[in-house]
C-alpha positions as CSV (number, residue, x, y, z in Angstrom):
1,X,10.5,-9.1,2.0
2,X,13.2,-8.7,-0.6
3,X,12.7,-9.5,-4.3
4,X,15.0,-12.4,-4.1
5,X,13.0,-14.1,-1.3
6,X,9.7,-13.4,-2.9
7,X,7.6,-16.5,-4.1
8,X,7.9,-17.5,-7.7
9,X,5.3,-15.9,-9.9
10,X,4.3,-18.2,-12.9
11,X,5.0,-16.8,-16.4
12,X,2.0,-17.1,-18.7
13,X,2.2,-16.1,-22.3
14,X,-0.1,-13.4,-23.4
15,X,-2.0,-13.6,-26.9
16,X,0.5,-11.1,-28.1
17,X,3.4,-13.3,-27.0
18,X,1.8,-16.2,-28.9
19,X,1.3,-14.1,-32.0
20,X,5.0,-13.0,-32.1
21,X,6.2,-16.6,-31.7
22,X,4.1,-17.5,-34.9
23,X,5.9,-14.7,-36.6
24,X,9.2,-15.8,-35.4
25,X,8.5,-19.3,-36.6
26,X,7.8,-18.0,-40.1
27,X,10.9,-15.9,-40.2
28,X,13.1,-18.8,-39.1
29,X,11.5,-21.1,-41.8
30,X,12.2,-18.6,-44.5
31,X,15.8,-18.0,-43.3
32,X,16.5,-21.8,-43.0
33,X,15.4,-22.3,-46.5
34,X,17.5,-19.5,-47.9
35,X,20.5,-20.7,-45.8
36,X,20.1,-24.2,-47.1
37,X,20.1,-23.1,-50.7
38,X,23.1,-20.7,-50.3
39,X,25.0,-23.6,-48.2
40,X,24.2,-26.1,-51.0
41,X,25.8,-23.7,-53.6
42,X,28.8,-23.0,-51.3
43,X,29.1,-26.8,-50.7
44,X,29.7,-26.4,-46.9
45,X,30.1,-30.1,-46.5
46,X,31.9,-30.8,-49.7
47,X,31.5,-34.2,-51.1
48,X,29.8,-35.5,-48.0
49,X,26.8,-33.1,-48.4
50,X,23.4,-34.6,-47.8
51,X,20.4,-34.5,-50.1
52,X,19.0,-31.1,-50.7
53,X,15.4,-32.4,-50.6
54,X,16.0,-32.9,-46.8
55,X,16.4,-29.2,-46.2
56,X,12.7,-28.3,-46.2
57,X,11.9,-30.9,-43.8
58,X,14.8,-29.7,-41.5
59,X,13.7,-26.2,-41.9
60,X,10.2,-27.1,-40.9
61,X,11.5,-29.2,-37.9
62,X,13.5,-26.3,-36.4
63,X,10.9,-23.4,-37.1
64,X,7.5,-25.0,-36.4
65,X,8.1,-25.8,-32.8
66,X,9.2,-22.2,-32.2
67,X,5.5,-21.1,-32.8
68,X,4.7,-22.8,-29.4
69,X,8.0,-22.2,-27.7
70,X,6.4,-20.3,-24.8
71,X,3.6,-22.8,-24.2
72,X,5.9,-26.0,-24.1
73,X,9.4,-24.6,-23.8
74,X,11.0,-27.9,-22.7
75,X,9.6,-29.9,-25.5
76,X,10.5,-27.2,-28.1
77,X,14.1,-27.2,-26.8
78,X,14.5,-30.9,-27.1
79,X,12.9,-31.2,-30.5
80,X,15.0,-28.3,-32.0
81,X,18.2,-29.8,-30.5
82,X,17.4,-33.2,-31.9
83,X,16.7,-31.8,-35.3
84,X,19.9,-30.0,-35.3
85,X,21.9,-33.0,-34.2
86,X,20.3,-35.0,-36.9
87,X,20.9,-32.4,-39.6
88,X,24.6,-32.0,-38.8
89,X,25.1,-35.9,-38.6
90,X,23.3,-36.3,-42.0
91,X,25.2,-33.2,-43.5
92,X,22.1,-31.4,-44.4
93,X,23.2,-28.3,-46.1
94,X,22.2,-25.8,-43.5
95,X,24.0,-24.8,-40.3
96,X,23.6,-21.2,-39.3
97,X,19.8,-20.8,-38.9
98,X,19.8,-24.1,-37.0
99,X,22.2,-22.8,-34.6
100,X,20.0,-19.7,-34.0
101,X,17.0,-21.9,-33.5
102,X,18.6,-24.0,-31.0
103,X,19.9,-20.9,-29.1
104,X,16.2,-19.6,-29.1
105,X,15.0,-23.0,-27.7
106,X,17.6,-23.1,-24.9
107,X,16.9,-19.4,-24.1
108,X,13.2,-20.1,-24.0
109,X,13.5,-23.1,-21.6
110,X,15.4,-20.9,-19.1
111,X,13.2,-17.8,-19.5
112,X,9.7,-19.3,-19.6
113,X,9.6,-22.8,-17.6
114,X,7.9,-22.3,-14.3
115,X,9.4,-25.6,-13.0
116,X,12.9,-24.2,-12.5
117,X,14.4,-27.7,-11.6
118,X,13.1,-29.1,-14.8
119,X,14.3,-26.2,-16.8
120,X,17.8,-26.7,-15.5
121,X,17.8,-30.5,-16.2
122,X,16.5,-30.0,-19.7
123,X,19.2,-27.4,-20.6
124,X,22.0,-29.2,-18.9
125,X,21.0,-32.4,-20.7
126,X,21.0,-30.7,-24.1
127,X,24.4,-29.0,-23.3
128,X,26.1,-32.2,-22.2
129,X,24.8,-34.1,-25.1
130,X,26.1,-31.4,-27.5
131,X,29.5,-31.6,-25.9
132,X,29.6,-35.4,-25.9
133,X,28.7,-35.4,-29.7
134,X,31.2,-32.8,-30.4
135,X,34.2,-34.8,-28.6
136,X,33.0,-38.0,-30.4
137,X,33.0,-36.1,-33.6
138,X,36.4,-34.6,-33.0
139,X,37.8,-37.8,-32.0
140,X,36.5,-39.6,-35.1
141,X,37.9,-36.9,-37.4
142,X,41.2,-37.1,-35.8
143,X,41.4,-40.8,-36.4
144,X,40.2,-40.6,-39.9
145,X,42.8,-37.9,-40.7
146,X,45.7,-39.2,-38.5
147,X,48.0,-39.7,-41.6
148,X,47.8,-36.0,-42.5
149,X,51.0,-34.1,-41.8
150,X,49.1,-31.2,-40.1
151,X,47.7,-33.6,-37.3
152,X,50.9,-35.2,-36.7
153,X,52.7,-31.8,-36.2
154,X,51.8,-31.7,-32.5
155,X,49.6,-30.2,-29.9
156,X,49.2,-26.9,-31.8
157,X,48.7,-28.2,-35.2
158,X,46.0,-26.3,-37.3
159,X,43.6,-29.1,-36.9
160,X,43.8,-29.1,-33.0
161,X,43.6,-25.4,-33.1
162,X,40.4,-25.6,-35.2
163,X,38.9,-28.0,-32.8
164,X,39.8,-25.9,-29.8
165,X,38.1,-22.8,-31.6
166,X,35.0,-25.1,-32.0
167,X,34.9,-26.0,-28.3
168,X,35.3,-22.4,-27.2
169,X,32.6,-21.2,-29.5
170,X,30.3,-23.9,-28.2
171,X,31.1,-22.9,-24.6
172,X,30.2,-19.3,-25.3
173,X,27.2,-20.3,-27.3
174,X,25.6,-22.5,-24.7
175,X,26.8,-20.5,-21.8
176,X,25.1,-17.4,-23.3
177,X,21.8,-19.2,-24.0
178,X,21.8,-20.4,-20.4
179,X,22.7,-17.1,-18.9
180,X,20.4,-15.0,-20.9
181,X,17.5,-17.4,-20.1
182,X,18.1,-17.0,-16.4
183,X,18.4,-13.3,-16.7
184,X,15.0,-13.1,-18.5
185,X,13.3,-15.2,-15.9
186,X,14.8,-13.2,-13.0
187,X,13.7,-9.9,-14.7
188,X,10.2,-11.3,-15.2
189,X,10.1,-12.2,-11.6
190,X,11.2,-8.9,-10.4
191,X,8.5,-7.1,-12.6
192,X,5.9,-9.5,-11.5
193,X,6.7,-8.8,-7.9
194,X,6.9,-5.1,-8.4
195,X,3.6,-5.1,-10.2
196,X,2.1,-7.0,-7.3
197,X,3.4,-4.6,-4.8
198,X,2.2,-1.7,-6.8
199,X,-1.3,-3.2,-6.9
200,X,-1.1,-3.9,-3.1
201,X,-0.1,-0.2,-2.5
202,X,-2.9,1.0,-4.6
203,X,-5.3,-1.1,-2.8
204,X,-3.9,0.2,0.5
205,X,-4.1,3.8,-0.8
206,X,-7.8,3.4,-1.7
207,X,-8.4,1.8,1.7
208,X,-6.6,4.7,3.5
209,X,-8.5,7.1,1.5
210,X,-11.8,5.4,2.5
211,X,-10.8,5.3,6.1
212,X,-9.8,9.0,5.9
213,X,-13.3,9.8,4.5
214,X,-15.0,7.8,7.3
215,X,-12.9,9.5,9.9
216,X,-13.8,12.9,8.6
217,X,-17.5,12.0,8.6
218,X,-17.2,10.9,12.3
219,X,-15.3,14.1,13.1
220,X,-18.0,16.2,11.4
221,X,-20.9,14.3,13.0
222,X,-19.2,14.8,16.4
223,X,-18.6,18.5,15.9
224,X,-22.1,19.1,14.9
225,X,-23.5,17.0,17.7
226,X,-21.4,18.9,20.3
227,X,-22.2,22.4,18.9
228,X,-26.0,21.7,18.3
229,X,-26.6,19.7,21.4
230,X,-25.1,22.3,23.7
231,X,-26.5,25.5,22.3
232,X,-30.0,24.0,21.7
233,X,-30.0,22.7,25.4
234,X,-29.0,26.2,26.6
235,X,-31.6,27.9,24.5
236,X,-34.3,25.5,25.6
237,X,-33.5,26.1,29.2
238,X,-33.5,29.9,28.7
239,X,-36.7,29.9,26.7
240,X,-38.4,27.9,29.5
241,X,-37.2,30.4,32.2
242,X,-38.3,33.3,30.0
243,X,-41.7,31.8,29.7
244,X,-42.0,31.3,33.5
245,X,-41.2,35.0,34.2
246,X,-42.7,36.6,31.3
247,X,-45.8,38.0,33.2
248,X,-44.1,38.8,36.5
249,X,-40.7,40.4,35.3
250,X,-40.6,41.7,31.7
251,X,-37.1,43.0,32.3
252,X,-35.8,39.6,33.4
253,X,-37.5,38.1,30.3
254,X,-35.7,40.6,28.0
255,X,-32.5,39.6,29.8
256,X,-33.0,35.9,29.3
257,X,-34.1,36.3,25.6
258,X,-30.9,38.3,25.0
259,X,-29.1,35.2,26.4
260,X,-31.0,33.1,23.9
261,X,-29.9,35.4,21.2
262,X,-26.3,35.2,22.3
263,X,-26.5,31.3,22.3
264,X,-27.9,31.2,18.8
265,X,-25.3,33.7,17.5
266,X,-22.6,31.5,19.0
267,X,-24.0,28.3,17.6
268,X,-24.3,30.0,14.1
269,X,-20.7,31.1,14.3
270,X,-19.4,27.7,15.2
271,X,-21.4,26.1,12.5
272,X,-20.2,28.7,9.9
273,X,-16.5,28.0,11.0
274,X,-17.0,24.2,10.6
275,X,-18.5,24.8,7.1
276,X,-15.5,27.0,6.2
277,X,-13.2,24.3,7.4
278,X,-15.0,21.7,5.3
279,X,-14.9,23.8,2.2
280,X,-11.1,24.5,2.4
281,X,-9.4,21.8,0.2
282,X,-6.0,22.2,1.9
283,X,-7.2,21.7,5.5
284,X,-5.0,19.3,7.4
285,X,-6.7,16.2,8.7
286,X,-5.3,16.8,12.2
287,X,-6.7,20.4,12.5
288,X,-9.7,20.8,14.7
289,X,-12.9,21.9,13.2
290,X,-13.3,24.8,15.7
291,X,-11.3,27.6,17.2
292,X,-12.4,27.0,20.7
293,X,-9.8,26.0,23.4
294,X,-9.4,25.9,27.1
295,X,-9.4,29.7,27.0
296,X,-13.2,29.4,26.3
297,X,-14.1,27.2,29.2
298,X,-14.9,30.2,31.4
299,X,-17.5,31.4,28.7
300,X,-18.8,27.8,28.8
301,X,-19.1,28.1,32.6
302,X,-21.0,31.3,32.3
303,X,-23.4,29.9,29.8
304,X,-24.0,26.9,32.1
305,X,-24.7,29.4,34.9
306,X,-27.2,31.3,32.9
307,X,-29.0,28.1,31.9
308,X,-29.6,27.4,35.6
309,X,-26.7,25.0,36.4
310,X,-24.4,26.4,39.2
311,X,-20.9,25.6,38.0
312,X,-17.5,26.2,39.3
313,X,-14.1,26.3,37.5
314,X,-10.6,25.6,38.9
315,X,-7.2,25.3,37.3
316,X,-4.7,23.3,39.2
317,X,-1.0,23.4,38.5
318,X,1.1,25.5,36.1
319,X,-0.7,25.9,32.7
320,X,1.3,24.3,29.9
321,X,0.9,25.0,26.2
322,X,-1.0,22.1,24.5
323,X,-1.8,21.3,20.9
324,X,-4.9,23.0,19.4
325,X,-6.5,19.7,18.7
326,X,-6.2,18.6,22.2
327,X,-7.5,21.8,23.6
328,X,-10.7,21.6,21.3
329,X,-11.2,17.9,22.4
330,X,-11.0,18.8,26.0
331,X,-13.3,21.8,25.6
332,X,-16.0,19.7,23.7
333,X,-15.7,17.0,26.5
334,X,-16.5,19.8,29.1
335,X,-19.2,21.0,26.9
336,X,-20.9,17.7,26.5
337,X,-20.6,17.1,30.2
338,X,-22.2,20.1,31.3
339,X,-25.0,19.7,28.6
340,X,-25.7,16.3,29.9
341,X,-25.8,17.7,33.5
342,X,-28.4,20.2,32.4
343,X,-30.5,17.6,30.8
344,X,-30.4,14.8,33.2
345,X,-29.3,16.0,36.7
346,X,-32.6,17.6,37.7
347,X,-33.3,20.8,39.6
348,X,-30.9,22.0,42.4
349,X,-27.9,20.2,40.6
350,X,-24.4,21.8,40.3
351,X,-21.3,21.0,38.6
352,X,-17.6,21.5,39.2
353,X,-15.0,21.6,36.3
354,X,-11.3,21.1,37.1
355,X,-8.3,21.3,34.8
356,X,-5.1,19.8,36.3
357,X,-1.7,20.3,34.6
358,X,0.8,17.6,35.3
359,X,4.3,17.3,34.2
360,X,3.6,15.0,31.1
361,X,-0.2,15.3,30.8
362,X,-3.3,17.4,31.5
363,X,-6.4,16.1,33.2
364,X,-10.0,17.5,32.9
365,X,-12.6,16.6,35.5
366,X,-16.3,17.4,35.4
367,X,-18.3,16.3,38.5
368,X,-21.9,17.1,38.7
369,X,-24.5,16.5,41.5
370,X,-28.3,15.6,41.0
371,X,-30.3,12.4,40.2
372,X,-28.7,9.0,40.7
373,X,-27.7,7.2,37.5
374,X,-28.8,3.6,37.8
375,X,-28.2,2.4,34.2
376,X,-25.6,4.0,32.0
377,X,-27.0,4.2,28.5
378,X,-24.1,5.2,26.2
379,X,-25.5,7.7,23.6
380,X,-23.8,9.8,21.0
381,X,-22.6,12.3,23.6
382,X,-20.7,9.7,25.6
383,X,-19.4,8.0,22.5
384,X,-18.1,11.3,21.2
385,X,-16.3,12.2,24.5
386,X,-14.6,8.8,24.4
387,X,-13.6,9.3,20.8
388,X,-12.2,12.7,21.4
389,X,-10.0,11.4,24.3
390,X,-8.8,8.6,22.3
391,X,-8.1,11.0,19.3
392,X,-5.8,12.9,21.6
393,X,-4.0,9.7,22.8
394,X,-5.5,9.9,26.1
395,X,-8.1,8.0,28.4
396,X,-11.4,8.9,29.8
397,X,-13.6,7.7,32.8
398,X,-17.4,8.0,32.6
399,X,-18.8,6.9,35.9
400,X,-22.0,7.5,37.9
401,X,-21.6,8.8,41.5
402,X,-22.8,6.7,44.2
403,X,-24.8,9.6,45.9
404,X,-26.0,11.0,42.8
405,X,-24.6,12.9,39.7
406,X,-21.8,11.9,37.3
407,X,-18.2,12.2,37.0
408,X,-16.1,12.6,33.6
409,X,-12.4,12.4,34.0
410,X,-10.2,12.7,30.8
411,X,-6.5,12.4,31.0
412,X,-4.4,13.3,27.8
413,X,-0.6,13.1,27.5
414,X,1.5,16.0,26.2
415,X,3.8,14.3,23.7
416,X,6.7,16.0,22.1
417,X,5.7,14.7,18.7
418,X,2.5,17.0,18.8
419,X,4.6,20.1,18.6
420,X,3.9,20.3,14.9
421,X,0.3,21.3,15.8
422,X,-0.4,24.9,16.5
423,X,-0.4,25.4,20.3
424,X,-3.6,26.8,21.8
425,X,-3.3,29.4,24.6
426,X,-4.2,28.1,28.0
427,X,-6.3,29.8,30.7
428,X,-4.6,31.4,33.6
429,X,-5.1,29.9,37.0
430,X,-8.4,30.9,38.4
431,X,-10.6,30.1,41.4
432,X,-14.3,29.0,41.0
433,X,-16.2,31.1,38.3
434,X,-18.9,33.2,39.3
C-alpha cells in the first residue's frame, strides 16, 4: 500500500504544540501593538485613520485565537479573518501583523484540520470573501477618484497598476497559505504512516525473534530426544544381554560391555557437539545440530545389530549430493525408527532400511517386523520424525503393517535453492549390511 492510498491519520496537537501556540500568540500581540503605534505615527491611512484606542482590541482579536489555533483551526481562521476585515474597513492603524496572523490562520486550517472537506471549504470561503471585498474596495475607490487625471489616463494608469499589484500580491499571499497548509498536512500524514509502519515492523521483528527462539527450542529438544533415546535404548539392551551371559560367557560379556562403552562415548560426543553448536553465537539457523549424515547409517545399522535387532541396509539408485540438514534429518528419522523397533517390536523382529535416490527427491524407508500395532499413539519420537520431514520440505508416512511391524517412509525433495547449504557426502550403493 502506497503512502498516498493510506488511510488518513488524525493530527492531534501535543502539549508542546499547545505551549508553542501560547508563545506565538504573545509574540503576535506584542508585534501588533508595536505595529499599531508605528503605523499611527506614520499615518498609513492619512486623514481617514481610525481611533488609536481600537488598536489594542484589534491586537487581542488577532493574537488570542492563535493560542488555540491547533485545537480549533477553522474557528481561529474565521475569527482572525473577520477581525482583519473589520480593522481594514475601520482604518485601524495596523496592517502588517494582521496579515501575518491571517496567513497563520489559513495555514493552520490546512495543516491541522482532520476534516479535509471542511478545511477546504473554510479556506476557500475566506479567500473568496477577501477577493470580493478587495474588488468592491477597488471599485469604490475608482468611483471616488474618477475625476483625477491619473485614473482617466487609461488602462495602465498608476492607479490601475497599483490595484493590479494588490491583486497579484493577494493571489500569492492566499495561494501560499493554502499550498503550505496542504504540504504540511501531507508531510504529517507521511510521517504518521511511516511511524506506524516502523512500529509494525518492530512488532513483526519481535514476533519473528520469538518464533526463532521457539523453533530453536524445538530443534534442540528434538536433537536431545533422538540422541538420548537411541543410545540409552542401545545401552539398555546391551546391558540386559551382558547380565544374561555374565556367568556363562565372561568373554562375550566383556565384548557386550565394550559395546555399551562405545554407545556411551558416541552419545557423549554427539551431546558435546550439540552444546558447541548452541554456544557458537554465529551459528546459522538452518545448520544442523549434528555432523551425522547418510554416511553414518551403516554404523547405525551395526549398532542396531549389536543391540539384537537384525537390520539390513540397501541403497537404490545413483547417490546424489544432498544438503547437510536434509541428511541429518533423514539419519535421525532412521535412528528413531530403529529405536522404536527395538523397544516395541518384540523378540525375533527384524528391520530393513532402504534409501532410494530419484531424479528430484530422495526417499528413506524403514520397515520392521514384529508385534502388530493396533493403536498408534503418537509420542515425541513420531512427532519429531514428522517435524524433521517437514523441515526439509518433504512428507512422511507412519503406518502400522497389517501382519505386524511398522513402516516409516520419508520423501524429501532436492531443490536447487538448498545449494547454499553445505552438501553432505552420500553413501555408496551397498547391499544388505551384515
